[in-house]
N, C-alpha and C positions, 0 to 999 in steps of 0.2 A: 504494500501499500502506499502511496507518497506521502510524504511529510504533507501536504496541502490538503490533502482528502483527511487526515488524521487530524489536522486539527480542525477544519470543519464539523467533520464528527464530536470532539469536544466541544466544539462550542454552542453546535447545535443540543448537546444534549446540557450543557452550562443554560441555556434559556429552555428548554422544557423544564428542566427540574426548579427553575425560580418561578414561572409561570404556572404550574400545574398546582401546587398550594392555593394559590392566588382564584384561581378558577373553580377551585372544588369548593372551595370554603367561602364563596361569595354571599355576602349577609349575614356571616357569622361572628356572633363576636369573640374577640381574642381576650382572656383575660391572663393577667403576669401569673405566675408559678407561684411566689409567694400570697399573693391574695388569695388562691384557690388551697393554698397549704392551712394558711389560718383560719377560712371558713371550716376544713376538713378537720383540724384540731379543735375549734370550739363546738364542733356537734360531738366529738368523741368526751372530750374533759372539759365541760362550761368553767369556766373562770379561769383559764391556764394562763400564767405569767409568762411572756419569756424571759430568759436568762439574763438577755443584755439589748439593749437598743443602740440604733446606729451612733455613730458620732458624729457625723454628720448629715442631718436629710437634704437629700433634693429638693430643692425650692419646687420644681414642678414635674411635671411630667415627661416636658423636654428636654432637662439636665439630666434627667434618669435615663432617655434614651440615649443621649449624646455619651454618658457613660458607659451604658453597654456597647454601643458601637464601638467605641475608643478601645474597649477592653476586648472586642470582638477583632480589631484593626492589628491591635499587637500581639495578640494569640495567633493569629493567622501570618502575622510577620515572620514570628518566629519560628513557625512550622516549616514554612517555605523555606527561609533561611539553613535550617537544618536538612531539608530534602534535597536542597541545592547544594549544599556543603558534601553530603553523601555520594548526592549524581557526580560530582566533582572527584571525590578522590577515587570511584570506584572508576572512569574514564582515564584520571590519572594511572592508575593502577594497570589499565587496561593498557597504555601507552607505551607506559614502562615493561609491561610482557612482551609488548612487540618487538619493542626496541631490543629488548635482550635477546629474542630469537632470532633477530637479524643478527646480533652480533654473532651469535653462535654458527651463523649458517654460513657466515663469512671467512 
């Protein structure tokens, strides 16, 4: 398979994975996991008090969303860096092995 056709397939898959959930759950309400967990805990054990409170509470939903997006970006950056590092090491080993084999044959 050519490199350009693989890239097109990967891009198409990313677009489908991005759009499919939006189309599947149109009109449904999305809730944060924290609020769902608090509701479930209150049903099981009424009067439950959390062990600790956050040091800084975000002033609005936009700030909370920004912090979550920043955390996701940092995580994906670290993950991509590590994957690139390992890929580079693998390619360097292959090149070193190829050079070593060529030297032995000469």
